[in-house]
N, C-alpha and C positions, 0 to 999 in steps of 0.2 A: 392628533397632535398639534400644538400650536408653537411655533417657533417665536422667540422673543430676541429680536436682533440686539447684538451688542457691539456693531460696527462703530469704531470711534476713531477720530483722527489722531494718530500717533506719531507725528514727525516723519523720520525715515521710513517707518514701515506703513506710512500711508502712502501707497504707491500710485503715481500717475494722477494724483488728485481723486482717485476713486477708491471706494471700499471694495476689495476682491474677495471678501469671504464668502458670499453668496455663490460667486462663480466657482471657487475652489470646492464648496460643498456639493456642487453638482459635477465635479470632475472626478471620474473613477479613479484617476491615478493618485488622488488623495489618499486612497485606501492603502496604497503601498507605502506611503510615508507613515500612515497610523501604525502599519505592521513592522515598521522598521524598529529594531532593537526593542523587542517586547518587554525586557526586564529593566530598561531604563525609562524613567518617568518621561511623560509626553512633553513636559515644557522644556526639555532638552531639544536643541536643534536637531532636526531629522534630515536624512539623505547624505550621501556620500561626502558631499562638500558643504554640509550644513546649510542647505538652501532653503529650508523650511521651517518656521517658527509656529508652534501652535500656542494659541492662548485659550486656557480653560477658565470659565468663571469660577471664582474662589469657592462657591458652594459645592463644587464637584471635585475639588482636590481631595487627595487622601487626607485622612484627619490629622496626621502629624505635620501636613504641609499648611493647613488652613490658617493657623495663627501667623503665618509668615508670608501670606499670599502677595502682599505690596512688595516685599523685599525680593521674592522670587520674581515678579514682575519686572522689577528693575534689573535683576541680575541676569535673567534669562529671556525676557521678552520685550525689552525695551530698545533693541536695537544696538546696544553697546558692545554686546558679546559677539554677535554676528551681523556686522553691517551689511545691508544689501540683501540680507535674507528676506524671503517673503513671508509675510505673517498670515496666518490662517485664523481668524477669529471664531471660535466654536460657541454658538449661541446656547442659551439656557433652553432646556427641553423638558417638559412634563413627561418623565418616563413612567412606564408601567411598573408595577410591583416587582423588585428584584431581590427582595429579601432572601429567597431561597438560595440563588447562586452566590449571594454575598456571605453566606454562612462559611463558605470555604475560604479560608485565611490565605493571604497573599503568599506566605511561605510554605504552605501545605502543598503536596504532591496531589495531582488530580488523575483520575483513572476513570475511563468509561466502563470498566469491568464492575466498578462499585455502584449498586442500584441508586443511592443517594446522589451520587456525583452524575449519573446519567439523567437523573431528574433535573438537577441543577442545570446541566447543559442543555437539556431540552427546553427549560424555561427560557434561557438566554437566547437560544436560537429562535424560538417563538416570537421573542420581542424583536430580534434583529430582522426576521423576515416579515414581521407585522408592520414595519415602518413603510408608510404609504409613499414616500419619495426617496430618491437617492439622497438628497441633501439630509433628510431626517434619518436615514440609516447611517450616514457617516457621522452625523452629530451624535446619535446615540452611541455609536462605537467609540468616539473620541471621549465622551463623558463617562463611559464605563471602563475604559481601558486601564486606567490606575487604580481602580478600586475593586476590580474583579480579579481573582487569581489568574496569572498569566497564562498558565496552562490551559485553563478552562476557557478563558477569553480567546486565546488563538484557536483552539478547537471549534468553538461556536462561531467565531468570526469566520474562519476558513469555510465551514459549512454553508454559511449565510452567503458569502461571496460566490461560492459554486451554484447555489441554488436560486438566488434572486435573478429576476429577468433583466434588471438594469446593470448587473455586475458579471454576467457570465463570460464576457470577453477580457476580464481583468487576468493579467497573467500572475495568478496566485503564487507567491514565492514558496518555494519547497521548504519542508519543516526543518531540514538541516541548515538552511541560511536563517531561520527564525529562533530555533532552540538547539543550536549545535551540540549542547551538552547530552542530547539524547542519541549521539552517533559517534562521539570522539572522546579519547582518552583525556582524563583531566589534566594531565602533564601538558597538553597541547595549550591550554589556557594560560598557564603559567609562562611557557615559552613565548607565547604571543604577546603578553605584556612586557617581557624583557625586550623583545625586538622592536616593538613600537616605541618604547621610551628611549631605545639606544640608537636604532638604525635608522636611517632615511628610507624613504619608500623604494628607492631603486637598489638599495643595499640589502633588502630582505629577500631570503630565500625561502621557498616552501619547508614547512615543517613537516619532516618525513616521519609518518607513522609505521613502525614496524609490522610487518605481517603477522608477527607472533608475539604481539604486546599483551594479550591476556593470558597466555599459558605457554607450555612447552609440549612437544609431542610425548613427553612422558605420560601425560594426560591424554589418552587414547582419542577421546572425543575431539580434541583439539585439531585432529587431521582436517576436519570440515568445518572449522571456525571460519575459514574463508567464505563459506556459503552462509552460515548463520549470522555472522557479523557484517556481511556485506551492506553497504549504505543503500544500495539500490533496491534489494528486496524488503528492507525494513521501511523505506520511503513507500514502496507498493502497498505494503500492508496498512500503513497509516492513511495514505490517500484512498485506497479502496473503502476504507471505513468512513472517510469524509463523504464520498459519493453514496455510499449505502449505510448511513447511521443506523443504529439499532433503536434509537429512541428519538423523540421529537415530534413535531407536527406531522400528522399522517400523511400529507401529501409529498414529503420527502423520504419517508420510511417505506411506505407501501408501494414499492416499485415493481414492475414486471419481473417475475421469477426470482425475486430477491432470496428467498430461502435456498432455492436451488443453486443459485449462483455462490451463495456463502458456502455451501457444501462442495461445489466444484472447485473453486479456487483453492480451498483448503486441501481437497483431495490431491490435487495436483502439486501443491506444496510439499505434501508427504510424499508423493511418488518421486519428486525431484531429489528430495532429501535422501530417500532411500537409494535412488541412482547414484548420488554423489558418495554415499557410503560404500556402496559396492565398488565404486571407481578407486576408493581408498582402502580396499580390502577390509572393510568392515561388514558386519552383519547388518541386515535390515533393522530397523527400530522395533523395539518391542512396545506394545501398547501398555499404557498405565491404567489398567483396568481393575486393579485391586487397591483401593485407597487406603488400606491398612499396611501395605508393603512399603519398604523403605525405597527412596529414590536414590540409586546409587550414584548417580551423576551429580557432581557438584558444579557451580559456575561462579566465578568472580569477574564481574564485567569490567572493572577498572573505570566506571563511569562515575562522574560527579554530577549532582544535580545542583545548578546554579540558583535554581528557584528556591529550593529547601536549604541551600548552603551545607549539604551534607553528602557523603558517598553513598551510592546505591548499595543497599546490603547485599552480601554475597549469600549463597546457598552452600553449605559444606556437604561433603560426601555422606551418603547413607543417612539422611534425613527422613523423618517420618511425618506426615500430616498430623495435624492436631485440630480439635474444635476451635473455631475462630470466634472471639467475643471482642468486639470493639465498639462499644456503644455510642461513642463519639461520632463514629461513621455509620452508625445504624447498620453495622455489619455483624451479624450474629447468625452463625449456622454450624452445624456438626457434620462430622464425616458421615453420621448415619443419614443425614439429609442428602447427601451426595448419592449415597447408595440407595436411597428411597426414589429419587428422581431417576436414576440409572435404570432401576427395576421397572419402573412404571413406562419408560420409554421403550424398553425392550419388549414389555408386554404388548404395547401398542403395535410395535413392529412384527411380532410374531403373529398377531391376530389381524394385522393390516388394517387396523381401524383405530382411531383415536376418540376422545371424548372432549367436547367443547365445553364453555362455561355454562351453557344452558342444558346440560345434560344430554346433548345430541351426539349420535355417532357420526363420526366423519370418516369416510372411506379414504384409505391411504393408497389403494391399488390403482388408482387413476393416474392420468398424466401429471396432475398437480400434487400427487402424494408426496414426492420428494421435497417439494416447495413447502409444503405444510410441515414435514418432519424437520427441514432446516431451521424454519423459524422457531419450532419447538425446542431444538436442541441448543441452538445459539441462545435463546431466551431473549429474543428481540421483543418489542411491543407487538409484534404481529402473532405471537404465540396464541394458539386457540385456547389454551388454558394454562396460564402461569401458576395458578395455585396447585394444580394437579402434577403438572411436568416439571415444575420448578425452574431452577437456574443453574442447570448442570454445567455448561460450558464456562459461564463467567465466574462462578464460584469455585470451578476446578482451577481456574487460573489463580484465584486469589488464595485458595488454600496453600497453593505452591508458593505464591508470592509473600505469604506471611508465615512461612514455615518456621523462620527464625524468631518470630516474636508475635504468636497468634493472638495473645490477649493484651498487647501493647504495654506490658510491664516494663520493657526497657525503652519505650517511647521511639521505636524504630519504625520507619515507614516500610513501604512494600519494595520488593525487589523488581527487577527488570521484567519479570513475568507479568507484573500487573499494569503495563503501559503498552498501548498499541504500537507505538514507535520502537519499542526496545524488546518486546516480548520474543520475537523470533530469533534473537541473539542466544537464548537459553535452551540448552539441550531439552529441558524439561517441556518446552512448547511442543516439541515432536513427539514426546512420549503421550502427552494429553491428547493431542490432535490425531495420533495414531489410534488410540482408544475411540475418539469420536467417529473417525473414519470407518473403524470396524463396525460401528453401530449402522452407519449408512450402508455399508457393504452387506451387512446382515439383511437390511431392508431390500437392497437390490436382489439379493439372492431369492427373495420371495416372488419376484416377477419372473415371468417365463423368458427363455433365451429367444433372441430374435431368429425368426425363420430365414432360410435362404430367399424366400420372396420378399421379406421385409428389408433384407440386407441388399439385394440385387438392383440393378438398373439395366433394364433390357437394352440390348444392342450396344452397351458400352463395354469395352474389354480393355483393361489396363495391362499394357505389354511389358512395361519395365519402368524403373526409377533409377536414376543415378544422381550422385552428387559431384559437383566440380568445385572444389576449394580454391580460393585465388592463390596460385603459386604452389599448390599442393597436389597430393595424388588423388586419383579418381577414387570415388566412394569411401573417402576419408575426410573426417572433420578434424580440424587442428585447433588445439587450445594452448594458451601460454598466459603468463602473468603480464598484467599491464598496470602501469602508474598513472594516475590521473590527478589533477590538481583541483581543489574545491576551495572557494572563498568563503570566509565564515564572518567577516567583519560586522555584517549586518544583524547578527545575532549576539554579539559580545558588546557589553557596556565597559569598553575599554577606552580610555582617553590617552593621548589624542587619537583622533580617528584616523584609520588608514588600512589598506588591504591586509588580510591575514590569510595566507595560503596553506593549506595542508596537503600533503601528497600521499595518497592512498594506493594500496596495491590490491587489485582484483583480478578475477578470472577474466579472461577474454578469449574469443574465438576468431579465426580467420574468416571473413567473409566468403559465402559460398552461394552456388546457385543449384536449385533442384531442376532436373530435366526428367519430365515425365512423358511417356509415350502412351497415347490413348487411342484406340481404333473404335470409330463410331459407324456401325452398320445401318443406322437409321437416319433420319432427317437431322438438320442442324438444330442444336438445343444447348440450353445452358446446363452446366453442371457444377456442383459444389465440390472442390478438392479438399480432402482432409488428410493431413500429414501427422503421423505420431511415430514415436521412438521408444523402444524398451531394450533393457539388457537381455542378452541372448541366454546367458547361463546364470544359475543361482551361485550361492556362496560356495558350493561344492564342486563348481565346474560342470554341473548337469544342466542340459537344455531344460528350460522352464516348460512346465505344462501351461496351457493357455488360462486356466482358471487362476493360476497364481500370477502369471505375467501380465494379465490385463490390467490390474490395478497399478502396475508399474510403467504402463504406457504414458509418456508425457505428450501433451499436444505441442506440435511445433508450428503449425499454420492451418488455416482454413480460408479459403477464398473461392470466388466464382470465376468461371471461364466459359466462353462459347466453344462448343465442340462441333467443328464442322465435319460434313460427311467425309469418311475415310480416315486417314492417318493424321493424328495432331501430335505435335510436339510442343509441350507447354513447358516454359522456363520462368522460374520464379526466383527472384532474389531474396536471400536470408533477411536482409534488412527491412522488408515488407511484411514480415510475419505479422499476423492478426493477433498475437499475443503481446506483442512488445511496443514499448515506446522507444523513440530514437536515443542513442547514447547522450545526445545533447540535452534531453529533457532530464536526465538523471544528473549529469554533470554540468549542467548549464551555469554559465556566469552571467550576471547583468554587467553591463558595461561598467568599467572601473571609474568612470567620471560622472555617472548619474544612475539614479534609482530606477527610473522608469525607461524601459527599453523602447527603441523605436519601432521594432518588429514584433509586436506582442502576438503570442499564438494563444489560441483558444485553450484555456486552463485545463479543460478536461483531457487534452493530450497528456496531462501528467499521470493519468491512471493506466498502468499497464505493467506487465513484467519487464525488467530492465533487459534491453537488448544484450548487453554484455554477458548475461547468464542464460541465453536461449539454449546454449549446448552445454551439457555437463563437463566435468573436468577431463574424464576419460583417464588414460593411464600412459606412462612412458612406452610401455611394450605394445600399446594398442588396445582398447577396450571393445571387446566385440558386442555389437548392438544390432538390433533388426529395425529397419526403417520400413514404415508401413504407409502405404497411399490408398485411399478409397475415394472414388468419384460417385457421388449421389445425385439425384435429380433436383436441380434447383427449383422446379415447379413444385415439388414436394416440401422443399426446405424453406421456400420464400415466406417472409413475413411482409404483408402489405402495410407499408409505411412510407412516409417521405423520407428521402435520404437526408442524413445530417449534413449540416453545413460545416466547412472547415475539417479540422483534423478528427479522425475517428478514435484515436487512441488505441490502446490494446483491448479491443472489444470481446476478444474470447473470454477474458476474465473480468472485464469490466462492463460489458454490455454497451448499449449506446446511451448517451445521456438523455435522461427524460423521454426515452422511447422504448419499444419492445425490443426484447433480445432478438438480434437478428438471424435466428436460426430455430425453425420448429421442432428439430430434433432434440431429443434429450442431451444435455450437456455430457460430453465425454463419448458419445456415440461414436462407434459401435461397441466401445470397450466398457460401457457402463453397467453391463449385466453379464451373467455368466453365459458361456457359448451354449449353443443348442445341444441337444442330446447326441452323444457319439463323437463329438469334436474334443480332442485332446490336445491339439498342437495349433500353432498359428497358421501353418500350412493347411491343415484341415478346415480351418475356419474360412479360409479365402473363397471369395465367389469371383466371377469373371471381371466385376468392377473394382477388384482390389489386387494389390500387388505387394509383396514383401521382399526386401533383398537385405543380405548381409552388409554390414558397414563396420567401419572402427573409428573409434575417438582416440587420437593419438595426442598426448600431452608432451609438451616440450618445456623443460625446466629453464626457461629464459624469461627475462624481465624487460618489457619494453616500456619506455616513457613516452607517454602520449602527447604531453605538451609540457612546457616550461613556464607559460604565461598565465596558466589557469583558465584559458579560454580554448577549447577544442575546435579544430576546423570541422564544420558541419559536413556530414556525409550526404551525398545526393541520393534522395529517396526517389524511385522510379514509380511509375504507375502501378495500379493494384495488380496487374498480371503482365509479365513480359513473355511473349510466345512467338513461335515460329511454326506455321502450319504447313504440313506437307499433304497435298490432296492426293 
């Protein structure tokens, strides 16, 4: 690629007598200005205080603006509108062929579930990653920003920033700051425009979003809307798929144990969803495994698409899937296709072998069988035979997302089920993924249960576990409602610029500490501590048998510790969970006076389960649970690789970036398989290196406001393991 410099002397915008364009094109912070207000043209001033002006060559402007390039230059780029702003001149660049991604119109909805859109995204990602230098990458991003669909551009740009070696320490903005339309009620944006035009900055109050803004409890499924519509878990789902894209260059798709990790994090989502349902006196979710049955649950998201300038379509109660025929999106499939793909995958599971594109038999009974199956069912580009096993997961999403207009006769776009950032809001997501998880569980049942020898750790005896909640009772988790403020102005093309805070209500728990007593009768050695929790009773109030309970165990933490000879007391703070990212990463606010933060954190810290949803809601009377702890041999668990620099993020669900998954055991071990012969209950399952204790989760119907400024006070995160050892 050859850059053609267009640095010119332009009066006020010629700063200090030198052209700064090339320096800015090598400044990673320029990326943050490029991603500011993605729905607003790039020739508008960027940054909170309009501190940056981009100049794009006329040939790269959108078609409707090309005839007026000189006028736009005088109006927006000549220094008259924003005196003192720094000008960044974007040079011309000979770009590779981008005709494929440019087929998606600017005002269309983008979805990675659509095969054509995935190919579009893969091509744009390939171009961004292929730029040989940081300056070329920034130039290519700037030149394509206003001519590529904003949803597609944001997705590809985010993946490129995460995966390029020269941008991996950029603090990638969260999607709620870039495209808030995917997270917040359309009424928010109307109110924001009113406030900005009428009130001074200091006079504005946060726009409070009611907890029950999408429905009432007359709709029984609304009892758990706080979980489905939580900003944190929807951000997690989006970010996970940035780290693990399903298509694109093979070097970013083919990651260690990707298919297994896709299975495991979705399995845990379903387990947590069932947990929340039981806390709210609802039955566990039923799988949507008969594609010809009606979907009883309806959903009205109340979201507006600012990209497409239309409301996200609802789904009415008792709808039935139909064949999809949308030729303009190359999206044509039938219900019979879904059934055929389903049956072929079930056949592979039952026979414990699959067939690749060369007609060869692939064994599924080995350690990587779950990985192969995960890629087949998701239908990523790693699927061993996409023609045979099809596109069950993605087209399952889209059959539901287009149930209101499957043949496009009404010119309606897809519903929230068709977008990575919104799909978890819909009850149908859990119906579909329960069916998919059942497929994985059928596979797991073909594998032999772990023997006592495989589960044990000689010389290690776990004597007890207790939980101490801050200000609460022993062996009791405490939950409540909390309100937090989020700033949206960087994703809204509202003038004049100014802060826009919304206040959302979400579940929160009191911080707590695990205290685990372990006896080591052998030599000092390292152990891996694994902590899980599950409901104790089923919907009838009957204690679970382990074969049912095991798929309800949610992982809470996993860490390593030194076990000295004799008695060890291990203490571990809840904020150090291996699943979660800190509260501040979910609700983080950039400084109100500048776009670029002083203390950038490694952006991979953004992948992980939100800390505020580590513990399920529980109930006012106290929801009974069983807390399980197991200590395994770190010598057997250890993966030989260099330790990552900086923040590890929530590696239980997200792995370690560009490294091997940091645990040799199957994900979900020891509950990923049926128990050994003769074991009916959790107590019968226990070996000496395990312990289970009865606990309760007590919910208090109170609401606590975390902050009023939009910037939470950071919690102090301690070292990986806090312990006191008694010899």
